[in-house]
C-alpha positions as CSV (number, residue, x, y, z in Angstrom):
1,M,0.0,0.0,-0.1
2,F,3.0,2.3,0.7
3,Y,4.5,1.8,-2.8
4,C,1.0,2.2,-4.2
5,S,0.6,5.4,-2.4
6,C,3.9,6.8,-3.4
7,S,3.2,6.1,-7.1
8,V,0.2,8.3,-6.8
9,F,1.9,10.9,-4.9
10,F,4.5,11.5,-7.4
11,D,2.5,10.9,-10.3
12,N,0.7,14.2,-10.5
13,V,-2.8,12.7,-10.1
14,R,-5.4,13.2,-7.6
15,L,-5.0,11.1,-4.6
16,S,-8.3,9.1,-4.3
17,Q,-9.6,5.4,-3.6
18,R,-10.0,5.3,-7.4
19,T,-6.5,6.2,-8.3
20,L,-5.1,3.7,-5.6
21,E,-7.3,1.0,-7.1
22,D,-6.2,1.7,-10.7
23,T,-2.5,2.0,-9.7
24,F,-2.6,-1.4,-7.7
25,N,-4.5,-3.2,-10.4
26,S,-2.2,-2.1,-13.3
27,S,0.0,-4.6,-15.1
28,V,3.4,-2.5,-14.5
29,F,2.7,-2.2,-10.7
30,K,2.0,-6.0,-10.6
31,A,5.1,-6.7,-12.5
32,L,7.2,-4.4,-10.5
33,F,6.4,-6.0,-7.2
34,G,5.8,-9.5,-8.2
35,L,2.1,-9.7,-7.9
36,G,0.0,-12.2,-9.7
37,E,-2.6,-10.9,-12.1
38,E,-5.3,-12.4,-10.0
39,E,-4.3,-10.1,-7.0
40,R,-6.6,-7.2,-7.1
41,V,-8.0,-4.5,-4.9
42,R,-11.3,-2.9,-5.0
43,R,-11.9,0.8,-4.5
44,S,-14.7,0.1,-1.8
45,S,-12.2,-2.0,0.3
46,I,-9.2,0.4,0.5
47,S,-10.6,2.5,3.4
48,E,-11.1,-0.8,5.4
49,I,-7.7,-2.0,4.3
50,L,-6.0,1.3,5.8
51,S,-8.2,0.8,9.0
52,K,-6.5,-2.4,9.7
53,I,-3.0,-1.5,9.0
54,D,-0.9,-0.7,12.2
55,S,-0.3,2.9,11.9
56,S,2.4,2.9,14.6
57,Y,4.4,1.1,12.0
58,F,4.5,4.0,9.6
59,K,4.9,6.4,12.4
60,E,8.1,4.7,13.5
61,I,9.5,4.8,9.9
62,Y,8.6,8.5,9.6
63,E,10.1,9.4,13.0
64,Q,13.3,7.5,12.3
65,M,13.7,9.0,8.9
66,Y,13.4,12.3,10.6
67,L,15.9,11.8,13.2
68,R,18.6,10.4,10.8
69,L,18.0,13.2,8.3
70,A,18.0,15.9,11.2
71,E,21.7,14.6,12.1
72,S,22.9,15.4,8.7
73,Y,21.8,19.1,8.9
74,D,24.6,21.8,8.2
75,K,24.5,23.3,11.8
76,T,26.2,26.4,10.4
77,K,22.7,27.2,8.7
78,I,20.6,26.5,11.8
79,A,20.0,29.5,14.2
80,K,21.2,29.4,17.8
81,Y,18.1,27.7,18.9
82,N,16.0,25.1,17.0
83,L,12.7,27.0,16.0
84,I,9.8,24.7,15.8
85,R,7.0,26.2,14.2
86,V,3.6,24.5,15.4
87,D,0.2,25.1,13.7
88,S,-2.7,23.2,12.6
89,T,-4.5,22.5,9.3
90,I,-8.0,21.1,9.0
91,V,-9.2,18.6,6.4
92,A,-12.9,18.4,5.7
93,D,-13.2,16.9,2.2
94,A,-15.8,14.2,2.2
95,C,-15.9,14.3,6.0
96,S,-19.5,14.1,6.4
97,K,-18.8,10.4,6.0
98,L,-16.3,10.1,8.8
99,K,-16.9,7.7,11.4
100,E,-15.2,10.0,14.1
101,G,-14.4,13.6,13.8
102,I,-14.8,17.2,15.0
103,D,-18.5,17.9,14.6
104,Q,-19.7,21.2,12.8
105,K,-22.9,23.1,12.8
106,S,-23.2,22.3,9.2
107,G,-23.4,18.6,10.0
108,K,-20.1,17.7,8.5
109,K,-17.1,16.4,10.5
110,L,-13.5,17.6,10.3
111,V,-10.1,16.2,11.0
112,K,-7.4,18.4,12.5
113,F,-3.8,17.9,11.8
114,S,-1.5,19.6,14.1
115,F,2.3,20.0,12.6
116,S,5.7,20.6,13.9
117,F,8.1,21.9,11.2
118,D,11.7,22.7,11.9
119,G,12.0,25.0,8.6
120,I,13.4,21.9,6.7
121,L,11.3,18.9,7.6
122,P,8.4,18.0,9.4
123,S,9.4,17.1,12.9
124,G,6.0,15.8,14.3
125,V,2.4,15.5,13.3
126,E,-0.6,14.8,15.5
127,V,-4.2,13.7,14.2
128,F,-7.1,15.1,16.2
129,T,-10.7,13.8,15.7
130,G,-12.0,14.5,19.3
131,Q,-14.4,17.4,19.9
132,K,-12.4,19.2,22.2
133,Y,-9.6,19.7,19.7
134,S,-11.8,22.1,17.7
135,S,-10.1,24.6,19.8
136,E,-6.4,25.4,19.1
137,D,-5.9,26.0,22.8
138,S,-6.4,22.3,23.2
139,A,-4.8,21.0,20.0
140,L,-1.5,23.1,19.9
141,P,-0.3,22.5,23.5
142,E,-0.8,18.8,23.1
143,A,1.2,18.8,19.8
144,V,3.8,20.8,21.4
145,L,4.3,18.7,24.6
146,R,4.2,15.4,22.6
147,H,7.0,17.0,20.5
148,V,8.9,17.9,23.8
149,R,8.5,14.4,25.1
150,K,10.2,13.1,21.9
151,E,13.1,15.5,22.3
152,E,14.0,15.3,25.8
153,H,17.3,17.2,25.8
154,H,16.4,20.1,23.3
155,H,17.0,23.7,23.1
156,N,13.7,24.3,21.0
157,I,11.8,27.4,21.0
158,Y,8.2,26.8,19.7
159,V,6.6,29.6,17.6
160,I,2.8,29.5,17.6
161,D,0.3,31.8,16.1
162,R,-2.8,33.3,17.7
163,G,-4.8,30.3,17.9
164,L,-3.1,29.6,21.2
165,Q,-3.9,32.1,23.9
166,S,-4.5,30.2,27.2
167,T,-2.5,31.9,30.2
168,R,-2.8,28.6,31.9
169,T,-1.0,26.8,29.1
170,M,1.9,29.4,29.0
171,K,2.2,28.9,32.8
172,E,2.5,25.2,32.0
173,F,5.0,25.7,29.2
174,E,7.1,27.8,31.6
175,E,7.0,25.2,34.6
176,G,8.0,22.6,32.1
177,S,10.8,24.6,30.7
178,V,9.2,24.9,27.2
179,K,10.4,28.0,25.5
180,F,7.9,29.7,23.2
181,I,7.0,32.8,21.2
182,I,3.3,33.3,20.7
183,R,1.6,36.0,18.8
184,S,-0.8,37.6,21.2
185,K,-4.1,39.3,20.5
186,G,-3.7,43.0,21.0
187,N,-4.7,44.9,24.0
188,R,-4.5,41.9,26.3
189,K,-4.9,42.7,30.0
190,F,-1.6,42.5,31.7
191,E,0.2,43.8,34.6
192,E,3.7,45.4,33.8
193,I,6.4,44.4,36.3
194,E,9.6,45.7,34.8
195,P,10.3,47.6,31.4
196,L,13.1,46.1,29.4
197,L,13.1,48.9,26.8
198,D,15.6,51.8,27.4
199,A,13.3,54.9,27.6
200,E,16.0,57.0,26.0
201,K,16.7,54.7,23.0
202,S,14.3,53.6,20.5
203,L,15.0,50.3,18.7
204,K,14.2,50.6,15.0
205,W,14.9,48.8,11.9
206,D,13.3,49.2,8.3
207,D,9.7,50.4,9.0
208,W,9.6,48.8,12.6
209,E,10.0,50.0,15.8
210,V,9.8,48.2,19.2
211,L,6.9,50.0,21.2
212,K,7.0,47.9,24.4
213,D,9.3,45.3,25.9
214,S,8.4,44.4,29.4
215,K,8.2,41.8,32.1
216,V,4.6,41.2,32.6
217,K,1.9,39.2,34.6
218,L,-1.1,38.1,32.6
219,Y,-4.7,37.6,33.6
220,T,-6.8,34.6,33.0
221,G,-10.4,34.0,33.3
222,N,-11.5,31.7,36.3
223,P,-14.9,30.0,35.8
224,I,-17.4,30.6,38.6
225,Q,-21.1,30.0,39.2
226,N,-23.5,32.7,40.4
227,K,-26.3,32.1,42.6
228,R,-28.5,31.4,39.6
229,G,-26.2,28.6,38.5
230,K,-24.8,30.3,35.5
231,Q,-21.2,30.3,34.9
232,H,-19.2,33.4,34.1
233,Y,-15.6,34.1,34.3
234,R,-13.8,36.3,36.8
235,Q,-10.3,37.7,35.7
236,E,-7.5,36.6,38.0
237,K,-3.9,37.3,37.7
238,V,-1.4,34.6,37.1
239,E,2.1,35.1,39.3
240,T,4.2,33.6,36.4
241,V,6.3,36.2,34.9
242,F,6.3,36.6,31.0
243,R,7.6,38.8,28.5
244,L,5.5,41.0,26.3
245,V,7.0,42.7,23.0
246,V,5.0,45.0,20.9
247,I,6.4,46.0,17.7
248,G,4.8,48.5,15.3
249,N,5.0,49.2,11.6
250,Q,5.6,52.9,10.8
251,R,4.2,52.7,7.3
252,T,1.2,50.6,7.8
253,N,0.4,51.8,11.4
254,R,-0.1,48.1,12.4
255,E,1.0,46.5,15.9
256,F,2.2,43.0,16.9
257,W,2.0,41.6,20.2
258,F,4.3,38.6,21.3
259,L,4.3,36.8,24.4
260,T,7.2,34.6,25.3
261,N,9.2,33.1,28.2
262,E,12.6,33.9,26.6
263,F,14.4,36.6,28.1
264,N,18.0,36.2,26.3
265,L,17.0,37.2,23.1
266,S,16.4,40.9,21.8
267,A,13.2,42.2,20.8
268,K,14.3,42.3,17.1
269,E,15.4,38.6,17.4
270,I,11.9,37.7,18.9
271,S,10.1,39.5,16.0
272,D,12.5,37.8,13.4
273,Y,12.0,34.3,14.9
274,Y,8.2,34.8,14.7
275,R,8.4,35.7,11.1
276,K,9.9,32.4,10.4
277,R,6.6,30.9,11.4
278,W,5.5,31.6,7.8
279,D,7.6,28.6,6.8
280,I,4.8,26.3,8.0
281,E,2.1,28.0,6.0
282,V,4.3,27.3,2.8
283,F,4.6,23.8,4.1
284,F,0.9,23.3,4.5
285,R,0.3,24.5,0.8
286,F,2.8,22.1,-0.3
287,L,1.1,19.2,1.5
288,K,-2.4,20.1,0.2
289,Q,-1.5,21.1,-3.4
290,E,1.4,18.7,-4.2
291,L,0.7,15.8,-2.1
292,N,-3.0,15.8,-1.8
293,L,-3.3,15.9,2.0
294,S,-6.7,17.9,1.6
295,H,-8.5,14.6,0.4
296,L,-9.1,11.7,2.7
297,V,-8.9,8.1,1.4
298,S,-10.1,6.7,4.6
299,M,-13.0,7.5,6.8
300,N,-11.5,5.8,10.0
301,K,-9.0,7.4,12.2
302,N,-6.4,4.8,11.9
303,G,-6.6,4.8,8.1
304,I,-6.2,8.5,8.3
305,E,-3.1,8.4,10.5
306,V,-1.7,5.6,8.0
307,M,-2.0,8.1,5.1
308,V,-0.7,11.0,7.2
309,Y,2.5,9.2,7.9
310,M,2.9,7.8,4.4
311,T,2.5,11.4,3.2
312,M,5.0,12.6,5.6
313,I,7.6,9.9,4.5
314,A,6.8,11.0,0.9
315,A,7.2,14.7,1.9
316,M,10.7,14.2,3.4
317,L,11.8,12.3,0.4
318,L,10.6,15.1,-2.0
319,L,12.1,17.8,0.4
320,I,15.5,16.2,0.4
321,Y,15.4,15.8,-3.3
322,K,14.4,19.4,-3.7
323,K,17.2,20.7,-1.3
324,A,19.9,18.5,-3.1
325,N,19.1,19.7,-6.5
326,N,18.2,23.3,-5.7
327,L,14.8,23.1,-7.2
328,G,11.2,24.3,-6.5
329,F,8.6,22.0,-5.1
330,K,6.7,21.3,-8.5
331,T,9.8,20.8,-10.5
332,A,11.1,18.4,-7.9
333,K,8.1,16.4,-8.0
334,R,8.0,16.4,-11.6
335,R,11.6,15.1,-11.7
336,I,11.1,12.4,-9.2
337,A,8.1,11.1,-11.3
338,M,10.2,11.0,-14.4
339,E,13.1,9.3,-12.7
340,L,10.8,6.8,-11.2
341,R,9.2,6.0,-14.5
342,D,12.6,5.7,-16.2
343,M,13.7,3.2,-13.3
344,I,10.7,1.3,-13.7
345,T,11.1,1.0,-17.5
346,T,14.6,-0.1,-16.9
347,I,13.6,-2.9,-14.5
348,L,10.9,-4.1,-16.7
349,I,13.2,-4.3,-19.8
350,I,15.6,-6.3,-17.8
351,F,12.7,-8.7,-16.4
352,A,12.0,-9.4,-20.4
353,G,15.5,-10.2,-21.1
354,G,16.3,-7.0,-22.9
355,D,19.1,-4.5,-22.7
356,P,18.1,-1.1,-21.3
357,G,21.3,0.4,-22.6
358,K,19.5,0.4,-26.1
359,V,16.7,2.6,-24.6
360,F,18.7,4.8,-22.3
361,K,21.9,6.0,-24.2
362,T,24.5,7.4,-21.6
């Protein structure tokens, strides 16, 4: 099933149960993998097949591939800290048929994929179908903490967008020595403890200026019930000290608020590190447009996990090829497909007793 999926991933066709069926049942695929002509798969049974495959097998392959490839990184090109961009993407295609998923008012169900991306390769992925994970304040912390548990002795800074705003979660991160940079919603309630910005010196670069850099304590809503039994939230201050950095753009008159527990970086570095979060948005577009992640071929959570890990393995192979040959995503994918076809042709010629040298001139 993995080889069948890879053939579809790289062959510039839409990933679906029908394309998997046609690929598996083709004479070329059977000859390549020594399958008998009587061995066939039906489109209607593919989802069931995927639901029975052990997803942990492909997860282990994916994680071992990542660890080995990460060891070969050129350390001179990596920042002082490893920046792990964490964000989620949602797949809803055909999700009204999902056996388990995040319910929506429309009646459809969604699947949420929360990825960790180190700027070169995907370093983690979690599949969420439980209702509570409709909120990023539930999904993103779990994705971060699972990633932390995999890398016990790390120096990562986790860069997260505005989906995560929970003060309690930030407090848990600080208590667990998890460094983070989170884009905060503007005008958040806080108490300033100590200003870190020199009042006599303004920090500017290009069109940007640091408007605030301070140690702060944040407020959180504590749920309480009134005499009528209705729940409302009382604002309470959390004693953990965080850092608030606010930068403004003089040309567009926009402000960006960042919350972090990292005090050794400059305000500009905080801003620059957050800007690198855009890498994961580019990665999402690559997964959905080039590797068809936006389409589900299994309606079962286990089957979805199998396909996600297969996709991640294929993505790493493509990203490595892209980097090694200094190519764009589409060109890298097209050339991999061409080279695979040439390799398959060579193998089939040899199987038939021919000389591939007569076809492929060197």
